[in-house]
C-alpha positions as CSV (number, residue, x, y, z in Angstrom):
1,M,-12.1,-2.1,8.9
2,N,-13.3,1.4,9.6
3,W,-13.4,3.6,6.5
4,I,-11.9,6.5,8.5
5,A,-8.8,4.4,9.3
6,R,-8.5,3.5,5.6
7,L,-8.8,7.1,4.6
8,L,-6.1,8.2,7.1
9,N,-3.9,5.3,5.9
10,F,-4.3,6.6,2.3
11,I,-3.5,10.2,3.2
12,I,-0.5,9.3,5.4
13,D,0.8,6.8,2.8
14,S,0.3,9.2,0.0
15,T,2.4,11.8,1.9
16,A,5.1,9.2,2.6
17,Y,5.1,8.2,-1.0
18,F,5.5,11.8,-2.1
19,L,8.4,12.4,0.3
20,L,10.1,9.2,-1.1
21,L,9.7,10.6,-4.6
22,V,11.2,14.0,-3.6
23,G,14.0,12.2,-1.8
24,S,14.8,10.0,-4.9
25,T,15.0,13.1,-7.0
26,F,17.6,14.5,-4.7
27,V,19.6,11.3,-4.6
28,F,19.4,10.4,-8.3
29,G,19.1,13.8,-9.8
30,A,17.9,14.7,-13.3
31,E,17.9,11.1,-14.5
32,V,14.9,10.4,-12.3
33,L,13.0,13.2,-13.9
34,Q,13.7,11.9,-17.4
35,N,12.1,8.5,-16.5
36,Q,9.5,9.9,-14.2
37,R,6.7,7.5,-15.1
38,Y,8.9,4.5,-14.3
39,V,10.2,6.0,-11.1
40,L,6.6,6.8,-9.9
41,I,5.6,3.2,-10.4
42,L,8.8,1.7,-9.0
43,V,8.7,3.8,-5.8
44,Y,5.0,3.2,-5.3
45,F,5.5,-0.6,-5.7
46,L,8.6,-0.7,-3.5
47,Y,6.9,1.4,-0.7
48,Y,3.9,-0.9,-0.4
49,F,5.6,-4.2,-1.1
50,V,8.6,-3.7,1.2
51,C,6.6,-2.2,4.1
52,E,3.9,-4.8,4.1
53,A,6.2,-7.7,3.4
54,L,8.5,-6.9,6.3
55,F,6.2,-5.3,8.8
56,Q,2.6,-6.0,7.7
57,Q,2.2,-2.2,7.8
58,T,3.0,0.9,5.9
59,V,3.6,4.2,7.7
60,G,-0.1,5.0,7.6
61,K,-1.1,1.6,9.0
62,K,1.5,2.0,11.8
63,I,0.1,5.4,12.8
64,T,-3.5,4.1,12.7
65,G,-2.6,0.9,14.5
66,T,-3.8,-1.4,11.7
67,K,-2.0,-4.2,9.9
68,V,-2.4,-6.6,6.9
69,V,-3.2,-10.2,7.6
70,D,-4.3,-13.3,5.7
71,C,-8.1,-13.3,5.6
72,H,-8.5,-17.0,6.5
73,H,-6.2,-17.4,9.5
74,H,-5.2,-13.8,10.4
75,N,-1.5,-14.8,10.1
76,K,1.2,-12.8,8.3
77,P,0.4,-12.8,4.6
78,S,2.8,-14.7,2.2
79,L,5.1,-12.8,-0.1
80,V,2.8,-13.9,-3.0
81,Q,-0.2,-12.4,-1.2
82,I,1.7,-9.1,-0.7
83,L,2.9,-9.1,-4.3
84,I,-0.7,-9.6,-5.5
85,R,-1.9,-6.9,-3.1
86,T,0.7,-4.4,-4.3
87,V,0.2,-5.1,-8.0
88,S,-3.6,-4.8,-7.5
89,R,-3.2,-1.2,-6.3
90,I,-1.9,-0.2,-9.7
91,I,-5.3,-1.0,-11.3
92,P,-6.8,2.4,-12.3
93,F,-9.7,3.4,-10.0
94,Y,-9.3,0.4,-7.8
95,F,-10.6,2.5,-4.9
96,I,-14.1,2.5,-6.4
97,S,-14.5,-1.1,-5.1
98,Y,-14.8,0.3,-1.6
99,F,-18.1,1.9,-2.5
100,M,-19.4,-1.3,-4.0
101,S,-18.3,-3.9,-1.4
102,G,-16.6,-2.0,1.4
103,K,-13.4,-3.9,0.5
104,G,-10.6,-2.9,-1.8
105,L,-9.7,-5.0,-4.8
106,H,-6.2,-5.4,-3.4
107,D,-7.7,-7.1,-0.4
108,H,-10.0,-9.2,-2.5
109,F,-7.5,-10.5,-5.0
110,S,-4.8,-11.1,-2.4
111,K,-7.1,-12.7,0.2
112,T,-5.9,-10.3,2.8
113,I,-7.7,-8.0,5.2
114,L,-6.8,-5.0,7.3
115,I,-7.3,-5.5,11.1
116,K,-6.7,-3.5,14.2
117,P,-5.0,-5.9,16.6
118,N,-6.0,-5.8,20.3
């Protein structure tokens, strides 16, 4: 997959994630701020897991026309694959793997790839 599409996905998804955090602060109030670390991780996890499990796409992937598929058959990934993919994103500095192999650790561990359907 084109690195520009991946970069755009990252920028758009980071913006969507930030807006979800701001929204959760308004909905849940000061308690969210007291447990900020946990809320950051929970919202991050839920954003990627729910979007990719239901639609094979996050907001960024929808805008760039890409989606997540199983790397062997290009079918919809299983929930286990999406779970592994989502958890792998929490690894610090996981994005460095793009420079070494052109593929993210979350793709490698979950046996998924990002494609641009015809």
